[in-house]
C-alpha positions as CSV (number, residue, x, y, z in Angstrom):
1,M,-66.1,-96.2,209.5
2,I,-68.8,-94.6,208.5
3,S,-72.1,-96.5,208.1
4,G,-75.8,-95.2,208.3
5,P,-79.4,-95.6,205.8
6,S,-79.3,-94.4,202.2
7,G,-80.2,-91.3,202.4
8,S,-78.9,-89.8,205.0
9,G,-76.2,-87.7,203.7
10,K,-73.4,-90.0,204.1
11,S,-71.5,-89.5,200.2
12,S,-72.6,-85.8,200.5
13,L,-70.4,-85.5,204.2
14,M,-67.6,-88.2,203.5
15,K,-66.7,-85.4,200.1
16,E,-66.5,-83.0,202.3
17,V,-63.9,-84.5,205.0
18,L,-62.0,-86.1,201.8
19,Q,-61.4,-82.4,200.8
20,E,-60.9,-80.7,203.7
21,I,-58.3,-83.2,205.5
22,P,-55.4,-83.6,203.0
23,D,-53.9,-87.0,204.1
24,A,-57.6,-88.9,204.0
25,Y,-58.1,-91.6,202.0
26,F,-61.3,-93.3,201.3
27,S,-61.2,-97.0,201.1
28,I,-62.9,-98.4,198.4
29,S,-64.0,-101.8,197.9
30,S,-62.6,-104.7,195.4
31,T,-65.1,-106.6,193.1
32,T,-64.5,-109.4,190.5
33,R,-67.4,-108.2,188.0
34,S,-66.4,-106.6,185.1
35,I,-65.6,-103.0,184.6
36,R,-68.6,-101.2,183.0
37,E,-69.0,-98.2,180.9
38,G,-68.2,-95.2,182.3
39,E,-66.5,-96.9,185.7
40,K,-62.6,-96.3,186.1
41,E,-60.8,-98.5,188.0
42,G,-59.7,-97.2,191.7
43,V,-62.1,-94.6,191.4
44,N,-65.2,-96.7,191.0
45,Y,-63.7,-100.6,192.6
46,H,-60.6,-102.0,192.5
47,F,-61.5,-104.9,189.8
48,I,-59.7,-108.0,190.8
49,S,-59.6,-111.8,189.1
50,K,-61.7,-114.5,191.2
51,A,-58.8,-116.1,191.6
52,E,-56.9,-113.0,193.0
53,F,-60.3,-112.5,195.5
54,E,-60.0,-116.0,196.3
55,K,-56.5,-116.3,197.6
56,D,-56.8,-112.8,199.2
57,M,-59.8,-114.3,201.2
58,D,-57.5,-117.1,202.4
59,E,-54.8,-115.1,203.1
60,G,-57.0,-112.7,205.8
61,F,-56.4,-109.8,203.5
62,F,-60.3,-108.7,203.5
63,L,-61.9,-106.6,205.8
64,E,-65.4,-107.7,205.0
65,W,-66.5,-109.7,202.0
66,A,-69.4,-111.0,200.1
67,K,-70.7,-113.0,197.2
68,V,-73.4,-111.2,194.7
69,H,-74.4,-113.1,191.6
70,D,-71.4,-115.1,191.6
71,N,-69.3,-111.8,191.7
72,Y,-67.0,-111.4,194.6
73,Y,-67.2,-107.6,196.6
74,G,-65.7,-106.6,199.6
75,T,-63.0,-104.0,201.2
76,S,-59.0,-105.3,201.2
77,L,-56.7,-104.7,203.6
78,K,-54.0,-104.2,201.6
79,P,-54.6,-101.0,200.5
80,I,-56.1,-100.0,203.9
81,L,-53.0,-100.7,205.8
82,K,-50.1,-99.4,203.1
83,E,-52.4,-95.8,203.2
84,L,-52.7,-96.2,207.2
85,H,-48.5,-97.4,207.3
86,E,-48.4,-94.0,205.7
87,G,-49.9,-92.1,208.5
88,K,-53.0,-91.1,206.8
89,L,-56.8,-90.9,207.8
90,V,-58.4,-93.8,206.4
91,I,-62.5,-93.7,205.5
92,C,-64.6,-96.5,205.3
93,D,-68.5,-96.4,204.0
94,I,-69.8,-99.5,205.3
95,D,-72.8,-101.6,206.5
96,V,-73.9,-102.5,209.7
97,Q,-72.6,-106.5,208.9
98,G,-69.5,-105.3,207.8
99,H,-68.7,-102.8,210.9
100,K,-69.5,-106.0,213.2
101,I,-66.9,-108.1,211.0
102,A,-64.3,-104.7,211.1
103,R,-64.6,-104.3,215.3
104,E,-64.4,-108.2,215.8
105,K,-60.9,-107.6,213.8
106,F,-59.3,-104.3,214.9
107,G,-61.6,-103.7,218.0
108,S,-60.6,-100.1,219.7
109,I,-58.2,-99.0,217.0
110,I,-61.6,-98.2,214.9
111,T,-63.6,-95.0,215.5
112,S,-67.3,-95.5,214.2
113,V,-69.8,-93.3,213.0
114,F,-73.7,-94.0,212.6
115,I,-75.3,-91.1,210.3
116,T,-78.9,-90.9,210.4
117,T,-81.7,-88.6,209.6
118,P,-83.8,-86.8,212.5
119,D,-86.9,-89.7,211.7
120,Q,-88.1,-92.1,209.2
121,K,-90.5,-90.0,207.9
122,S,-87.5,-87.3,206.8
123,L,-85.5,-90.7,205.2
124,K,-88.5,-91.3,203.0
125,E,-88.7,-87.5,201.8
126,R,-85.2,-87.1,201.1
127,L,-85.4,-90.7,199.2
128,I,-88.0,-89.7,197.6
129,N,-86.4,-86.0,196.2
130,R,-83.2,-87.7,195.2
131,G,-85.5,-89.0,192.5
132,T,-83.3,-92.0,191.8
133,D,-85.5,-94.8,193.1
134,S,-88.7,-96.5,192.1
135,A,-91.6,-96.7,194.6
136,E,-90.2,-100.5,195.3
137,V,-86.3,-99.6,195.9
138,I,-87.4,-96.8,198.8
139,E,-89.4,-99.1,200.3
140,K,-86.8,-101.7,200.1
141,R,-84.4,-99.0,201.6
142,L,-87.0,-97.9,204.5
143,D,-87.0,-101.3,205.6
144,N,-83.0,-101.8,205.5
145,A,-83.2,-98.4,207.6
146,V,-85.1,-99.7,210.3
147,S,-83.2,-102.7,210.4
148,E,-79.7,-101.4,210.8
149,M,-80.9,-99.0,213.6
150,T,-80.9,-101.4,215.8
151,R,-77.7,-101.5,215.6
152,I,-76.6,-98.3,216.3
153,R,-75.7,-98.8,220.2
154,E,-72.5,-100.7,218.5
155,Y,-71.0,-97.6,217.2
156,D,-68.9,-95.0,219.1
157,Y,-70.8,-92.0,217.9
158,L,-74.5,-91.4,216.4
159,L,-74.6,-88.4,213.9
160,I,-78.3,-87.4,213.4
161,N,-77.9,-85.3,209.6
162,D,-80.5,-82.9,210.5
163,D,-78.6,-79.9,209.8
164,F,-75.4,-80.3,207.1
165,K,-73.0,-78.1,208.3
166,T,-73.5,-78.6,212.2
167,T,-73.0,-82.2,211.2
168,L,-70.1,-81.8,209.0
169,H,-68.4,-79.8,211.8
170,A,-69.3,-82.9,214.3
171,L,-67.5,-85.2,212.0
172,F,-64.5,-83.2,211.0
173,A,-64.1,-82.8,214.8
174,I,-64.5,-87.2,215.1
175,A,-62.0,-87.5,212.5
176,H,-59.3,-85.7,214.4
177,A,-60.4,-87.0,217.5
178,S,-60.2,-90.4,216.1
179,R,-56.1,-90.1,215.4
180,K,-55.4,-89.1,219.3
181,K,-56.9,-92.8,220.5
182,M,-54.7,-94.1,223.0
183,A,-55.4,-97.6,221.0
184,L,-53.2,-96.2,218.2
185,M,-50.2,-94.5,220.2
186,D,-47.2,-97.0,221.3
187,L,-47.3,-95.9,225.1
188,G,-44.5,-97.8,226.3
189,E,-42.5,-95.8,223.9
190,F,-44.1,-92.4,225.1
191,M,-43.9,-93.2,228.9
192,S,-40.5,-94.3,228.7
193,A,-39.5,-91.4,227.4
194,W,-41.3,-89.0,229.3
195,A,-39.9,-90.9,232.3
196,N,-36.4,-90.1,231.1
197,I,-35.2,-87.2,234.0
198,E,-31.5,-86.8,232.1
């Protein structure tokens, strides 16, 4: 699970990881809002009905969800569990509230990474240089970043993205190491086999 302020470089880093790790799967959110021009099912979102979303919510099939402007948005567990069952590395871009919920549900099987800039000034410069947001939106993003930074101790790893290649190398290392966590292994079966001296 990857979190961090908008402008920290999360998307660019995840894009590289997904290209380099062939069995990595990026979790795509589900929504009940209508598909917009230029969007594609399974690329931008999974577009589902309100009835289906609410049914899955009631049955506990959402990692996290929110209602925004009368539409639901959330991270469905169905595709995540399918990909995990197939042995894939699942990557989620999730906010700090979603991370807290996921941690409560899945505990130590999750490996979480918080990505940020060296300082607030760098983040502001990146947001301005992107040229995609108004000054008002940039200030809102900076306020959100300050709030998110108070939660970094809840994560397994902190990556300060001051050099893209160095940060990417560290993210690859974390991705590979995450697959070797004890919490993911069937230690009972391994220990039985290991102790068998026949």
